[in-house]
C-alpha positions as CSV (number, residue, x, y, z in Angstrom):
1,X,-8.9,16.3,-9.6
2,X,-9.9,12.9,-8.6
3,X,-8.3,11.3,-11.9
4,X,-5.0,13.5,-10.9
5,X,-4.9,11.9,-7.6
6,X,-5.8,8.4,-8.6
7,X,-3.1,8.6,-11.3
8,X,-0.6,9.8,-8.5
9,X,-1.4,7.2,-6.4
10,X,-1.1,4.5,-9.1
11,X,2.1,5.4,-10.0
12,X,3.4,5.6,-6.5
13,X,2.3,2.1,-6.0
14,X,3.4,0.9,-9.4
15,X,7.0,2.4,-8.7
16,X,7.1,1.1,-5.2
17,X,6.2,-2.3,-6.0
18,X,8.9,-2.0,-8.7
19,X,11.4,-1.4,-6.1
20,X,10.6,-4.5,-4.3
21,X,11.6,-6.7,-6.8
22,X,15.3,-5.3,-6.8
23,X,17.8,-8.0,-5.8
24,X,19.0,-5.0,-3.4
25,X,15.6,-4.5,-1.5
26,X,15.8,-5.5,1.9
27,X,12.5,-5.1,3.9
28,X,12.5,-3.1,7.2
29,X,10.4,-2.9,10.1
30,X,7.4,-0.5,9.9
31,X,7.4,3.1,11.3
32,X,5.8,3.5,14.4
33,X,5.4,7.2,13.8
34,X,4.4,7.2,9.8
35,X,3.0,3.6,9.6
36,X,0.9,3.7,13.0
37,X,-2.4,2.4,11.3
38,X,-0.3,-0.2,9.7
39,X,1.3,-1.4,12.9
40,X,-2.2,-1.5,14.7
41,X,-3.8,-3.6,11.9
42,X,-0.8,-6.0,11.8
43,X,-1.1,-6.6,15.6
44,X,-5.1,-6.9,15.4
45,X,-4.6,-9.3,12.6
46,X,-2.1,-11.5,14.4
47,X,-3.8,-11.5,17.5
48,X,-7.0,-12.6,15.7
49,X,-5.3,-15.5,13.6
50,X,-3.5,-17.0,17.2
51,X,-6.7,-16.9,19.0
52,X,-8.6,-18.5,15.9
53,X,-6.1,-21.2,15.3
54,X,-5.6,-22.0,19.1
55,X,-9.4,-22.9,19.3
């Protein structure tokens, strides 16, 4: 099961990465619902960088 799951994850990531190389790809905003953890991380990271860089 572990190998099957990892293979599926790898394929998803590779296909997603390939899609971002398309000339018609336009990045959009994160979904507040589906990507809430990502949004929280980005907010934390930006806040941390602003604090550190302002010293």
